N, C-alpha and C positions, 0 to 999 in steps of 0.2 A: 578428500572430500567425498561424501557419498553423491550418488545421482539421484535423480527425482524417483527411481525405483526402490531406492535404499541400497543398491550396490555400490561397491567401492571402486569398481573398474567399469569400463565400456563393454559390457559383456555382448550388446547387441550388434557390435561391430563385426563380431565372428561370423554373423549370418551372411555367408557370401552368396552370390548368385552362381547357378549351375546351369549347364546346358542339357543337362539329362538327369536321370535319377541318381540319388547318391548312392555310394558304393554300399552302404549297409543293407539299403533297399534292395538293390540289385541282387545282393547275395541272398537275402531272404526269400526273394522269388526264385531265385535258382536253386535253392535248397527245398523248396516246397514248404517252407515255414509260413510263406504269405501265398495266397493263391486269390482267384478271383471270387472265391466262395467265401472268403474271410472279409471283415470289416476291420478297418485301421484307423488307431489313433497316433498322431504324431505329437509327443508331448515335448514342447520346446521346439516348435516347428519352425522358428526364425521366420521367414518371409512367405512360407507355406508352398514353396515350389513342389516339394515331394507330393503334399496332399493334391494340390492341382492335377500334378501328372497321373496319380493312381486315379483319381476321379475320370480323366480322359481314357484310361484303360479299363473303365467299367467297374472299378472297385470302389465300394463305399469307404470313404475316408473323412477325417475330422483332424483339426489340429488346434492347438493352444500355444501360445507363447506369451512371455510375461511382460514383453516390450511391444511386439507387434501386433498381437492378438489376445491383449489380457482380458477382455470381457466375454471370450469365446468359452462357452461352457466345458466342463470336462466330461467326457464320455467313457464309459465302459465298453470297450470293443474287444473283437476277437485278438488281435495282434496290435501290442503298442511299441512304437518306436521312440527309443531315448538316442538321438543321433547327435553325437559330438556336443553333449550337453555338460556332462560331468567334468570335461576338461577345463571350462570357463568359470567354474564355480570357485571361489576363493576359499570358502569355509567347508571344512570337511562334513561338519553336521549338516549342513544344508545340502551337500553332496548326497548324503545318506538319505535325507528327507526325499529330494528329488526323485531318487532311485525307488525309494519306498513307495510314493505316491504313483509314479509310473507302474509298479508292479500291481498295486491295488487296482488299477485300470484295466489290467490285462485278463481278459478271459480265457485265452489258451496260451500265449506267448509272449514275452518281452524281448525284444531286440535292443541290446546296449551296445554303443559303438563310442570309442574314444580315440584320440591321438595317441600314437605310442611313443616310448621314451627315445627310440632312435630318430624321432622327428625334430628333437630338441635343438641339435646343433644349428640348423639354419635359423630357428627363430631368435631375434635379438631382443634385449631387454635386461632389466634387473631383477635379481631373485628376491623374492618376498613369499614367506610361508613355505609351503612344499612345492612351489612353482615360480614363475616369473611373470612379471608385467612386461607386455612388449612396448614398442615403441608407439603403437597405436592406442595404448591404453588398455588393452585387454590382457586379462589373465590367462595362464595356461598351465595346467597341471599334466605333464606327460605320464603315461601309464606304463608299467611293464606288463607282460601278458599274464604272468602269474598274479600280479597285483590286482589287475582288473578283475579277473575271473573269481578271486577270492573275496572281493568287494561285493560282486553280485550274487555269490553263493550266500555270503553272510547275511546280506539284506533279504534275500528270497527264501532262505531257509532250505535250499535244496540244490541237488548237482546240476550244474550247468554245463554247456558245451560251447566250445570256441570254434567255429568252422574256418576262420581265417584270422589272422593276427589283428586286433583291436575290435573284434566283434564277439559278443558273447549271446548265447541264447538261453533264456530260462523258461521252461514249459510248466504250465500250470499242472497238468496231469503227466503221471509218471509213464503212462502208455504212449504218449507223444514223443517224449524225449527218447524212449526205448526204440520207437518207429524210426525216429531221425537217425540214430545210430545204426539201425539195421541198414538203411539205405546205402551207408557208406562202406559196409563190409559185405553184405550178401548180394550176390549175382540177381538182379533182376530180370524178368522175363518181360519182353515188350510184345504185348498182343497186338496182333494186326486185325484189321476188320474182316469180319466172315460175312458171307452172303448166303450161307446154305449149311446143311447138315455136314456135308462132306468137309467142306473148309473149317466149320466149327471144330469137328473131331479132329482134323489135322492139327489144328492150334493147340488143342488139349494134349494131343501126342508129343508134339514138340515141346511143350512145357514139361512134360514127364522126361524127356529125353534129356533136357538141360538141367532140370533140378534134382533128377533121380528119383522122384516119386510123383505119384498121381496128385493133381492138384485138389485142394479143397473147394467145396463148392462156392465158398465165400471168396476165394481166389479168383475164380472165373468171371469175367466181366458180364455185367446185366445183359448186354446186348447178344452175348454168345450163347447163354443157358437156354433161351428159348429154341434156339437153332437145333439144339441137341435133342429135342423132343422130351417125351415123358419117360427119360430113362433113369432108372434107379442108379445109386451110387455103386452097387455091386456090378449091375450090368454095364456101367460106364468103365469100371475097372477092368472088366473082361476085356471090352473093345480096346482099350488102351493097350493093355498087355500084349494083345494079339498085334497091333499095329507098330508098336514102338521096337526100335532096334536095341536089343539086350545090351550090347556093348556101349552104347550111347547112354543107356540108363545108368549102367554102372559107372561109367565116366562122370557122369552128371552127379551120381551120389557122392563120388569120391570128392569132386570140386565143393559141393554142398557141405559134406563134412569138415572139409579145411575152413570154409568161409565161416561156419557156425563155431568153430574153434577161435577163429579170430575175433569174432564178435563177443564171445563169452570171455575170451582173454583180455579184450580191452574193457569190457564192462566193469572190471573189478575197480578201475579207476574212477568209475561214476556210481559205483555202488552195485553190487550184484543182486539182480532183481529176482522176485518169486517167478516160478514157471508160469503161474496165472497171469501175471503182468506183461509177459513178452508178447509181442505181435503174435497172431495166429499162425503166419506163415513160418517163423521161428519155431514155435511149439510143434509144429508139423515136421519141420526138418529134424528137429532133436528125436521125436518119436521114431523117425525113418532111420536115423543114421546111429543112434546110440540105445543102450539098453535102458537108460534113464537119464534124467535130469542131472542127478547126482553124478553119474559117470561122465557125462558132457563137461561139467564143470570142472570135475577133478583133472580131465586130461587138459582142459585149456589152463589151468592153474599150473600142471606140470610144463606146458610149454612157455608159460610166463617166467617159469623159474629158469627156463634154459637160456633165456635173453642175459641172465647174469653170468652164464658160464662161458668165460672166454674161449675155451677149446671148443666147445660146441657152435659157438658162433662163427669162429673162423672156419670150421668144418662146413657149415651151410654156407658161408660166403664162396669157398672153393668150389662148391657144387652150384652155385647160382649164375643166373646170367649176369652180364655187367662186367665192368673194368675194377679187378681187384689190385690193390697196391698194398705196399707195406703197412699203411694204417687203415686203410677204409676201402668199402666197397662203393662204386658210382654206377648207377642204373638209370636209364632213360626212363621217362613216364610210361611209354607205350610198352616196356617190359616189365613193369611192377608185378603183375599178375603172374608172371612166370617164376618169381622169386619163391623159394622155400617159405612155408606158412610161417616159420619162426620169424623170418626177415621182414615179412609183412606185417607180423604183429609188432616187431621192433618199430617200423615207421608209423605204425598206427597209433602206438602208444605216444610217440612224439606229435602226433596230429592231435590226439585227445588233450595233451599236455599243454600246448601251446598254439594250437591252429595251424591249419596247412595253408601257406601264401598262395594268393592267386597268380597265375602266369609262371609257375615253376614248370621245369622239364627234365631237371637232372637230380636225382636223389643221392645223397651220402650218408652212408651208415659207417661210423667208426667202431673199429673192433679193438681199439685201445681206448679205454674209457667207453662210455655210452652217450653218444651224441648223434641227433639226427639233424641234417641240413637238408634244405631244398634250395636249388639255385636256378636262375634264369639265364639261357642262352637264347635270346629271342631268335636268333637266325640259325638254329641247329641245321635245319633241313636246306635251307638255301645257300649257307656259307660253308665252304669245305673245312674251314676251321675257326667256329663261331666264338665269338668272344663273350666273357662273363658279364652281365649287367648287374646282378645282385645276389646275394645270398642270405638265407635266413636259417637260423639253427637253434637247437633246443638242446642244453645239457640234462640229461635224463636222471642225474644225480641230484642236481639243485632246481631243476626244472625253470631255470632262468633261460631267457631267450635273448638272442642279439641278432641284429640286421646290419649288414654291410653293403654299400652301394659302390660299384665300380663305374657307374655311368659317366662320370665326370674325368675319369682317368684318360691319360692319353697313352699308357702302356698297359693295356689290360691283359689279364690271364686269358688263355685260349685252349681250345680242345684240339687233340689229335686222335687218330685211329677212332673215328666216331662209330665204327662198326661195333667196337667192343662194348659199348654202352647199351646195345639192343638186343634183342633175342635172334636167334639165328634165322628164324623164317620171317624177319621184318623184310618187307620189300625193297628196303632202301640200302640194305647190307652189301649186296653184290657191288653196287657202284661205289661205295665206301671202301670196300676191300681192294678193289682195282686201284683206287687213288693211293691207299696206304703203300700197295706193293711198289706203285710208281715212285712213291716218295722215298722207300727204303732202297731201291736201286739207286737213286739219285744220291744217295748219302745224307739225307736231309736229317737222319735220325742218329747221326755219329756223334753228336755233342747234345745229349738229351737234357742237360742242366740249362742249355742256352735257349731251348725253344719254347719254354712256357709261358713267355710273354711276347706281345706283339713285336717289340723292338728287335729281341733276339731272333725270332722266327723270320722276319724280314732279312735279317742279315745272313741267316743260313740260306735262304733262299737265293740271295745274291751271291754268296760264295760259291753255291752249287750251279750258278748259270741257268736258273730255271725260274718258272713262274706259273701260277695258277689261273686257269682259265675255266671258271666254274669247278667241276670236280674233276679236270684234266689237268695234268702236269705237262707244261710246254717248255720249249728252250727259251730262254730270255734272248731278246732280241739283241745283236751286238750294237754296241753304241756307234753312232755315225761319226766320222772324222770330217771335219770341216777343212778346207785347203786355207793356208796362211794368205 
């Protein structure tokens, strides 16, 4: 039976109350897709909580919902949010129409979010169409990461980006999409406030040492330029070259070259852009680090091809930071920047294909087949042997993704030798090494097949008569004997 709105299910019941901003909205703010200078329209806003909170933040926001706010006018705004709307629509054509309408309202960007297929198991109900009707009378279609991105690209007619699983960005202008991708690959320079000519010049020199080139005038903050006086570009270049450390400039140029190759290598998955469409900073990097844009793209393409070369990838893994096993390389988030650029590209291709999940800290790159996985060990730094909470991976051959939760398991996988996941200069490494050395001396690693899960590790600790106190190994107290 249809509802008064014409729906066949109780869609409005999915409009839950939230204590804070929705995850997609937080992500858009974090990624700079949405800022205080943008206006927002929440299409299918439910009870309008995100709209009210944006207004409290000083951001112009409007919303419309077919049940709660059916008379609210539709507004074209800079950013349009389509938050968990497509999941609850039973008809595929109506989903596409909702997506198309939201896109027509978006002046700069559309943010689409949906529940993912791994969330289906907890939902109870009966199958209907391409989803299920829950016990509350609501419909849910659960999306795969590839399916969601393909749908948004088909309706919007352009390349899209998935920052995290379940969220897709569609940009109206190609320049905005390319600028967003650059923020994830190119090392940014954090300008600090300058009070006078000396501090302003010091900032420009610091930029040059980090980036390996003199900044373009367009890259210098508006507040810094007046402090430099009426100095010409050529005079500024001479001052910078006189004050900058040549070794730091060379190191910065090397780092920028690798970052640019990473950016251009990944861009092939999103459509290789014309040089004139690239952000001005990227164009400047290309002119400084390569003979031509053609040469830069050719080198990036050769690097991309090396991901398919098993021998080359294994060689890169042997020379990388991280823990190398018979099947994969495991690297902590803090050490990612120290990996060889081909492995950074390998990981970034996985991110572009399926989104990088929020809250991960251990990366896994398979060298048998091509699979990128991100895992969460929430207590990595505080627990001497942290347990696995969840893992999310994407098969680079099929681009299919999979999520697995371990939160409710009583016998979770756990980590050993934490120092091996980090770069050698990480400040936590000495402490972790001391613990590993003590555990080796105690004989805890003599049965490696038993210690991968919590129960086996607990049994080995008991067998060896030791216990953990923070990151120290201590003797286990002898059991007290009671008199009969």
